[in-house]
LODO-282828 format. One record per residue (C-alpha): x, y, z; residue number from 1; chain. Coordinates in steps of 0.5 Angstrom, whole numbers. Layout:
X|Y|Z|NUM|A
...
END
This chain:
38|82|-169|1|A
33|76|-168|2|A
32|75|-161|3|A
32|68|-158|4|A
25|64|-156|5|A
28|65|-149|6|A
29|73|-150|7|A
22|74|-153|8|A
18|70|-148|9|A
22|73|-143|10|A
19|80|-146|11|A
12|77|-146|12|A
13|75|-139|13|A
14|82|-137|14|A
8|85|-141|15|A
4|80|-137|16|A
6|82|-130|17|A
4|89|-132|18|A
-3|91|-129|19|A
-9|91|-135|20|A
-10|97|-138|21|A
-8|101|-144|22|A
0|101|-142|23|A
0|93|-142|24|A
-4|93|-149|25|A
0|98|-152|26|A
6|94|-150|27|A
3|87|-152|28|A
2|90|-159|29|A
9|93|-159|30|A
12|86|-158|31|A
7|82|-162|32|A
9|87|-168|33|A
16|86|-167|34|A
16|78|-166|35|A
11|78|-173|36|A
16|82|-177|37|A
23|79|-174|38|A
21|73|-170|39|A
22|68|-167|40|A
16|65|-170|41|A
16|60|-164|42|A
14|66|-160|43|A
8|68|-164|44|A
3|64|-161|45|A
5|66|-154|46|A
5|74|-157|47|A
-2|73|-160|48|A
-5|70|-153|49|A
-2|75|-149|50|A
-5|80|-154|51|A
-12|77|-153|52|A
-11|77|-146|53|A
-9|84|-145|54|A
-15|86|-149|55|A
-20|82|-146|56|A
-18|84|-139|57|A
-16|91|-141|58|A
-24|93|-142|59|A
-23|92|-150|60|A
-26|86|-151|61|A
-28|87|-158|62|A
-21|88|-160|63|A
-19|82|-158|64|A
-23|78|-164|65|A
-18|80|-169|66|A
-12|77|-165|67|A
-16|71|-163|68|A
-18|69|-170|69|A
-10|70|-172|70|A
-8|65|-167|71|A
-13|60|-169|72|A
-10|61|-176|73|A
-3|60|-174|74|A
-5|54|-170|75|A
-8|51|-177|76|A
-2|53|-181|77|A
3|52|-176|78|A
1|47|-170|79|A
9|45|-169|80|A
10|52|-167|81|A
5|51|-161|82|A
8|48|-154|83|A
4|45|-149|84|A
2|51|-146|85|A
1|55|-152|86|A
-4|50|-154|87|A
-8|50|-147|88|A
-8|58|-148|89|A
-11|57|-155|90|A
-17|53|-153|91|A
-18|57|-146|92|A
-19|63|-150|93|A
-25|60|-153|94|A
-29|61|-147|95|A
-27|69|-146|96|A
-29|70|-153|97|A
-35|66|-153|98|A
-37|69|-146|99|A
-35|76|-147|100|A
-38|77|-154|101|A
-44|76|-151|102|A
-44|82|-147|103|A
-44|86|-153|104|A
-50|87|-157|105|A
-46|90|-163|106|A
-43|83|-164|107|A
-48|79|-168|108|A
-51|73|-166|109|A
-49|69|-172|110|A
-42|71|-170|111|A
-43|68|-163|112|A
-46|62|-166|113|A
-40|61|-171|114|A
-35|62|-166|115|A
-39|57|-161|116|A
-39|52|-167|117|A
-32|52|-168|118|A
-30|52|-161|119|A
-34|45|-161|120|A
-31|42|-167|121|A
-24|44|-165|122|A
-25|41|-158|123|A
-27|35|-161|124|A
-22|34|-166|125|A
-17|36|-160|126|A
-20|30|-156|127|A
-21|36|-150|128|A
-27|35|-145|129|A
-33|38|-147|130|A
-35|42|-140|131|A
-33|49|-143|132|A
-37|48|-149|133|A
-43|45|-145|134|A
-42|51|-141|135|A
-42|56|-146|136|A
-48|53|-150|137|A
-52|54|-143|138|A
-49|61|-143|139|A
-52|63|-150|140|A
-59|60|-148|141|A
-59|63|-142|142|A
-57|70|-145|143|A
-63|69|-151|144|A
-68|67|-146|145|A
-69|61|-150|146|A
-74|55|-147|147|A
-68|50|-147|148|A
-64|54|-142|149|A
-66|49|-137|150|A
-64|43|-141|151|A
-57|47|-143|152|A
-56|48|-135|153|A
-57|41|-133|154|A
-53|38|-139|155|A
-47|43|-137|156|A
-47|41|-130|157|A
-47|33|-132|158|A
-41|34|-136|159|A
-35|32|-133|160|A
-30|37|-131|161|A
-24|37|-135|162|A
-17|42|-136|163|A
-22|47|-139|164|A
-27|48|-134|165|A
-28|54|-130|166|A
-24|54|-124|167|A
-27|51|-118|168|A
-28|58|-115|169|A
-32|61|-121|170|A
-36|55|-123|171|A
-41|55|-117|172|A
-42|62|-117|173|A
-44|61|-124|174|A
-49|55|-122|175|A
-52|59|-116|176|A
-53|65|-121|177|A
-58|61|-125|178|A
-61|57|-119|179|A
-63|64|-116|180|A
-66|67|-122|181|A
-70|60|-123|182|A
-73|61|-116|183|A
-69|55|-113|184|A
-66|59|-108|185|A
-65|54|-102|186|A
-61|50|-107|187|A
-57|56|-109|188|A
-55|57|-102|189|A
-53|50|-100|190|A
-48|50|-106|191|A
-45|57|-104|192|A
-45|55|-97|193|A
-41|49|-98|194|A
-36|52|-103|195|A
-35|58|-99|196|A
-33|54|-93|197|A
-27|52|-97|198|A
-25|60|-98|199|A
-25|60|-106|200|A
-21|65|-109|201|A
-21|68|-116|202|A
-21|74|-120|203|A
-28|75|-118|204|A
-29|70|-113|205|A
-32|70|-108|206|A
-34|77|-108|207|A
-39|75|-114|208|A
-42|69|-110|209|A
-43|73|-104|210|A
-46|79|-107|211|A
-52|74|-109|212|A
-52|70|-103|213|A
-53|76|-99|214|A
-60|77|-103|215|A
-61|70|-102|216|A
-61|70|-94|217|A
-66|76|-95|218|A
-71|71|-98|219|A
-70|66|-93|220|A
-71|71|-87|221|A
-64|70|-84|222|A
-62|77|-82|223|A
-55|75|-78|224|A
-53|71|-84|225|A
-55|77|-89|226|A
-51|82|-85|227|A
-45|77|-84|228|A
-45|76|-92|229|A
-45|83|-94|230|A
-39|85|-90|231|A
-35|79|-92|232|A
-37|81|-99|233|A
-35|88|-99|234|A
-28|86|-97|235|A
-27|82|-103|236|A
-29|88|-108|237|A
-23|92|-107|238|A
-19|87|-111|239|A
-17|92|-118|240|A
-22|88|-122|241|A
-28|92|-124|242|A
-35|88|-121|243|A
-41|92|-123|244|A
-46|87|-122|245|A
-43|85|-115|246|A
-43|93|-113|247|A
-50|94|-116|248|A
-53|88|-111|249|A
-50|91|-105|250|A
-53|97|-106|251|A
-60|93|-107|252|A
-58|90|-101|253|A
-58|96|-97|254|A
-64|99|-100|255|A
-68|92|-98|256|A
-65|92|-91|257|A
-67|99|-89|258|A
-60|102|-89|259|A
-62|108|-93|260|A
-56|113|-92|261|A
-51|107|-94|262|A
-55|106|-100|263|A
-55|113|-103|264|A
-48|114|-101|265|A
-46|107|-105|266|A
-49|110|-111|267|A
-46|116|-111|268|A
-39|113|-109|269|A
-40|108|-115|270|A
-44|113|-120|271|A
-39|112|-125|272|A
-42|105|-126|273|A
-48|108|-128|274|A
-45|111|-134|275|A
-39|106|-136|276|A
-37|99|-135|277|A
-33|93|-137|278|A
-39|92|-142|279|A
-46|94|-144|280|A
-48|87|-140|281|A
-44|89|-134|282|A
-48|96|-134|283|A
-55|93|-135|284|A
-53|89|-129|285|A
-51|95|-125|286|A
-57|99|-127|287|A
-62|93|-126|288|A
-60|93|-118|289|A
-59|100|-117|290|A
-66|101|-121|291|A
-69|96|-115|292|A
-66|100|-110|293|A
-69|107|-112|294|A
-75|104|-114|295|A
-76|103|-106|296|A
-73|109|-104|297|A
-77|114|-108|298|A
-83|113|-104|299|A
-80|116|-98|300|A
-74|120|-101|301|A
-76|122|-108|302|A
-74|129|-106|303|A
-67|127|-103|304|A
-61|130|-107|305|A
-56|126|-110|306|A
-49|129|-112|307|A
-48|126|-119|308|A
-43|128|-124|309|A
-45|126|-131|310|A
-52|123|-130|311|A
-58|128|-131|312|A
-61|127|-124|313|A
-61|131|-118|314|A
-66|128|-114|315|A
-67|120|-112|316|A
-74|121|-116|317|A
-70|124|-122|318|A
-65|118|-122|319|A
-70|113|-121|320|A
-73|115|-128|321|A
-66|116|-131|322|A
-64|109|-129|323|A
-70|105|-131|324|A
-70|109|-138|325|A
-62|107|-139|326|A
-63|100|-137|327|A
-69|99|-142|328|A
-65|102|-147|329|A
-59|97|-146|330|A
-64|91|-146|331|A
-68|93|-152|332|A
-61|93|-156|333|A
-59|86|-153|334|A
-66|83|-155|335|A
-65|86|-162|336|A
-59|82|-163|337|A
-61|76|-159|338|A
-68|76|-163|339|A
-72|75|-157|340|A
-75|79|-152|341|A
-72|76|-146|342|A
-68|81|-143|343|A
-73|87|-143|344|A
-78|81|-140|345|A
-73|80|-135|346|A
-72|87|-133|347|A
-79|89|-133|348|A
-80|82|-128|349|A
-75|84|-123|350|A
-78|91|-122|351|A
-85|89|-123|352|A
-84|84|-117|353|A
-84|87|-110|354|A
-77|85|-107|355|A
-77|81|-100|356|A
-75|87|-95|357|A
-72|85|-88|358|A
-69|90|-83|359|A
-62|88|-82|360|A
-57|92|-77|361|A
-50|93|-80|362|A
-48|97|-74|363|A
-41|95|-71|364|A
-40|100|-66|365|A
-45|102|-60|366|A
-45|109|-58|367|A
-39|112|-57|368|A
-40|118|-52|369|A
-39|123|-57|370|A
-44|128|-53|371|A
-40|127|-47|372|A
-34|132|-45|373|A
-27|129|-46|374|A
-24|129|-39|375|A
-18|133|-38|376|A
-12|130|-39|377|A
-5|131|-36|378|A
-3|137|-40|379|A
-7|141|-45|380|A
-5|140|-52|381|A
-1|146|-53|382|A
3|144|-47|383|A
4|137|-50|384|A
11|136|-52|385|A
12|129|-52|386|A
7|123|-52|387|A
6|121|-44|388|A
7|114|-46|389|A
12|111|-50|390|A
9|110|-57|391|A
11|104|-62|392|A
14|106|-69|393|A
8|103|-72|394|A
3|108|-69|395|A
-4|106|-67|396|A
-4|100|-71|397|A
1|97|-66|398|A
-3|99|-59|399|A
-2|93|-56|400|A
5|95|-55|401|A
2|101|-51|402|A
-1|96|-45|403|A
5|91|-45|404|A
7|96|-38|405|A
0|99|-36|406|A
4|102|-30|407|A
7|107|-36|408|A
0|110|-37|409|A
-1|117|-35|410|A
-4|119|-28|411|A
-10|124|-27|412|A
-12|127|-21|413|A
-17|124|-17|414|A
-17|118|-21|415|A
-15|111|-18|416|A
-11|106|-22|417|A
-15|100|-22|418|A
-10|94|-23|419|A
-16|89|-25|420|A
-19|94|-30|421|A
-12|95|-33|422|A
-11|88|-34|423|A
-18|87|-37|424|A
-17|92|-42|425|A
-11|89|-44|426|A
-14|82|-45|427|A
-20|86|-49|428|A
-14|88|-53|429|A
-11|82|-54|430|A
-17|78|-56|431|A
-19|84|-61|432|A
-12|83|-64|433|A
-14|75|-65|434|A
-20|77|-68|435|A
-19|83|-73|436|A
-17|78|-79|437|A
-23|73|-78|438|A
-28|77|-75|439|A
-27|85|-76|440|A
-34|87|-73|441|A
-33|83|-67|442|A
-26|86|-66|443|A
-28|93|-67|444|A
-33|92|-61|445|A
-28|89|-56|446|A
-23|95|-58|447|A
-29|100|-56|448|A
-30|96|-50|449|A
-22|97|-48|450|A
-23|104|-50|451|A
-28|105|-45|452|A
-24|102|-40|453|A
-18|106|-41|454|A
-22|112|-41|455|A
-25|110|-34|456|A
-18|110|-31|457|A
-16|116|-34|458|A
-11|113|-39|459|A
-14|118|-45|460|A
-8|116|-49|461|A
-9|109|-49|462|A
-17|110|-50|463|A
-16|114|-56|464|A
-12|109|-60|465|A
-16|103|-58|466|A
-22|107|-60|467|A
-19|109|-67|468|A
-17|102|-68|469|A
-25|100|-67|470|A
-27|106|-72|471|A
-22|103|-77|472|A
-25|96|-76|473|A
-32|99|-76|474|A
-30|103|-83|475|A
-28|97|-86|476|A
-34|93|-84|477|A
-38|99|-87|478|A
-41|102|-81|479|A
-39|109|-84|480|A
-44|112|-79|481|A
-41|109|-73|482|A
-34|110|-75|483|A
-35|117|-77|484|A
-37|118|-70|485|A
-32|115|-66|486|A
-26|118|-70|487|A
-27|125|-67|488|A
-28|122|-60|489|A
-21|118|-61|490|A
-18|124|-63|491|A
-20|128|-58|492|A
-18|123|-53|493|A
-11|123|-56|494|A
-11|131|-55|495|A
-13|131|-48|496|A
-8|125|-47|497|A
-2|129|-49|498|A
-1|125|-55|499|A
4|129|-60|500|A
1|131|-67|501|A
6|126|-70|502|A
2|120|-67|503|A
-4|123|-67|504|A
-4|125|-75|505|A
-5|118|-77|506|A
-11|117|-74|507|A
-13|124|-76|508|A
-11|122|-83|509|A
-15|115|-83|510|A
-21|120|-81|511|A
-20|124|-86|512|A
-20|119|-92|513|A
-27|116|-89|514|A
-30|123|-89|515|A
-28|123|-97|516|A
-31|117|-98|517|A
-38|119|-94|518|A
-38|125|-98|519|A
-36|130|-93|520|A
-29|131|-95|521|A
-29|139|-92|522|A
-30|136|-85|523|A
-24|132|-86|524|A
-20|138|-89|525|A
-22|142|-82|526|A
-19|136|-78|527|A
-13|136|-82|528|A
-11|143|-82|529|A
-12|143|-74|530|A
-7|138|-73|531|A
-2|141|-79|532|A
-2|147|-75|533|A
0|143|-69|534|A
5|139|-72|535|A
9|145|-75|536|A
5|147|-81|537|A
3|154|-81|538|A
-4|156|-83|539|A
-4|163|-87|540|A
-10|167|-85|541|A
-14|170|-90|542|A
-11|166|-96|543|A
-16|162|-99|544|A
-16|157|-105|545|A
-22|156|-109|546|A
-28|154|-105|547|A
-26|158|-99|548|A
-20|153|-98|549|A
-15|155|-93|550|A
-8|155|-95|551|A
-3|151|-91|552|A
5|152|-92|553|A
10|148|-88|554|A
13|151|-82|555|A
19|151|-78|556|A
16|146|-73|557|A
18|145|-66|558|A
24|150|-63|559|A
31|147|-64|560|A
33|143|-59|561|A
27|142|-55|562|A
26|135|-58|563|A
31|130|-60|564|A
33|129|-68|565|A
29|123|-68|566|A
22|126|-66|567|A
24|132|-70|568|A
24|127|-76|569|A
18|123|-74|570|A
14|130|-74|571|A
17|132|-80|572|A
15|126|-84|573|A
8|126|-81|574|A
7|133|-83|575|A
9|131|-90|576|A
3|125|-90|577|A
-2|130|-87|578|A
0|135|-93|579|A
-1|129|-98|580|A
-8|127|-95|581|A
-10|135|-95|582|A
-8|135|-103|583|A
-13|128|-104|584|A
-18|132|-100|585|A
-18|138|-104|586|A
-18|133|-110|587|A
-24|130|-107|588|A
-28|136|-106|589|A
-27|138|-114|590|A
-22|143|-113|591|A
-17|140|-118|592|A
-12|146|-119|593|A
-11|147|-112|594|A
-10|140|-111|595|A
-5|139|-116|596|A
-1|145|-114|597|A
-1|142|-107|598|A
1|135|-109|599|A
6|138|-113|600|A
9|142|-107|601|A
9|136|-102|602|A
12|132|-108|603|A
18|136|-107|604|A
18|136|-100|605|A
18|128|-100|606|A
24|128|-105|607|A
28|133|-101|608|A
27|128|-95|609|A
29|122|-99|610|A
22|119|-100|611|A
22|117|-107|612|A
16|113|-106|613|A
12|119|-103|614|A
14|124|-108|615|A
12|119|-114|616|A
5|118|-110|617|A
4|125|-110|618|A
6|127|-117|619|A
1|121|-119|620|A
-4|125|-115|621|A
-2|131|-119|622|A
-2|128|-126|623|A
-9|125|-125|624|A
-12|131|-122|625|A
-9|136|-128|626|A
-12|131|-133|627|A
-19|131|-130|628|A
-18|139|-130|629|A
-17|138|-138|630|A
-9|140|-137|631|A
-6|134|-141|632|A
0|137|-142|633|A
2|139|-134|634|A
-1|132|-133|635|A
4|128|-137|636|A
9|132|-134|637|A
7|130|-127|638|A
6|123|-129|639|A
13|122|-132|640|A
15|125|-125|641|A
11|119|-122|642|A
14|114|-127|643|A
21|116|-126|644|A
20|116|-118|645|A
17|109|-118|646|A
23|107|-122|647|A
28|109|-117|648|A
24|107|-111|649|A
24|100|-115|650|A
16|100|-114|651|A
14|96|-121|652|A
7|95|-119|653|A
5|102|-118|654|A
10|104|-124|655|A
6|100|-129|656|A
-1|103|-126|657|A
2|110|-127|658|A
4|108|-134|659|A
-3|106|-136|660|A
-5|113|-134|661|A
1|116|-138|662|A
0|112|-144|663|A
-8|115|-144|664|A
-6|122|-143|665|A
-1|122|-149|666|A
-5|119|-153|667|A
-11|124|-152|668|A
-5|129|-154|669|A
-4|125|-160|670|A
3|123|-158|671|A
2|116|-160|672|A
10|115|-161|673|A
11|117|-154|674|A
6|113|-151|675|A
9|107|-154|676|A
16|108|-152|677|A
13|109|-145|678|A
9|102|-145|679|A
15|99|-148|680|A
19|102|-142|681|A
14|100|-137|682|A
14|93|-139|683|A
22|92|-138|684|A
25|91|-131|685|A
END
């Protein structure tokens, strides 16, 4: 039975709600096939556009050209089947095709030029504004490095904006990119500062423009603005969109500002971009920036080891040589397609020029007194059965609630309860909370000062939570070194203050996640194991997994009757979270078999406790790690459990992301029919 237009459009709408990836593309393919075969014909234009959109943003740009040409043919043959939105989508997709096809050197120049000419003709016939056409012609001229690139740029910016122009967040970034490359640094800075004052947002903005602006501030010698822009830019990179260019520019920034450890850490953290990216152009851009960074680092740090999985390099010097060779190879491919030598010339020009260096401090926290002993608390950890101060259910993120009544802070022998000091600490906390969104770095400093004040008057529990907040904000602001120093002291203060593991655990987990990011997951694992034992997990002596990893099982917890039911449940819940974190640390250490087994075990615990979302996330981890280890059959089973768990938990967003992974695994297993069924089921509510 043929669906109504409304029913078909609703199904396509649900496909568009899925995250970009193979599951969405598979679901779009199925819907397009169904509409092409069974109708309704009025929905076919929408189905073709959804297919183009899914391929373009799902990292399969070259596949998008076929449905795009089918969309054009359908428009030529049956314009009556296009409503106003379909028509707008058709002309908008021209920009995707022209712009994205340029990023693949395998796409012939003649094909790009034909598409550009067709775009201009169709825009003119339809009476559309020509801003998108002049922008696309400028992009092609800049790509090829032809002499008319500047003229094409001026023609674009002089063309009035219209319904098909870049969004108001993207256009200034595109303009500034050209201005910076052309040496018009002050002009580019003025443009971006004006735009950023309005907080523009799009899929890639303001992350992309901020990554360029930070480097421009190095050219003008403004260290303070460079640091603030760097931090702000990093906050806009974790948005689910691949942004290889901006990631590379942040690495370059770190190398050019003397932040060597951070530069090397980020290279390792984003090493996948060295070998793969959304497009060859994106990979070349990443390599260009990383090559600038390694060129600076190699002189003094050439023998430094770097832990890379797929790159045949084990030192900075070897990485530098490899990056330069790979970038030159990609540049040559683009130049062969473009019929010019522009990409190779630009590559060599960037590396031949000594970049402007400017020392920039990115530290957020001052010294945390990590070498000083933690004062003795009111009771030893072994004796601490409950928290000495009432703890909010939100945990350490709600520490302001802990100081609402400062008289509840524990007293320490010999300490004077200084009311003025307590009021000062409470004021610092209030100020920190107000600043935490707009100025995380400033808020971190205030939390650190509050922690010192609490510690001075003996309120070690409050001091620990305040310092944990400071550490978390410092980590957010990329002061990884400061955060890694502050977290252990925060945990020590909490332990000395008699804070029970149920409330200490979240701080330990935050610290553990940071150690994994910094390449020191084993340190985080030790911290998790310690609090797990205190929370009721039993460390099985003499039992180790791969790499000497100690096995941890769930113990009985506190003696029955010693705590309330609510406290017992809170402890059990935190123990599950710690076990989940432990499995993730094992995965970070490359212990995939052990990690997947641990994840499946804690998934069962979550399920028994009725936490369907927790169980689904743990099964997701198990499936991912088993796939990495090559056990695709077991990976599929675990991912299916995760998919079902997210369905029962009504978490459609996570369900769709797992669906992407599961479809990929099933296709690798040759089970294409099942992959299609999964994609179709995920597209439904």
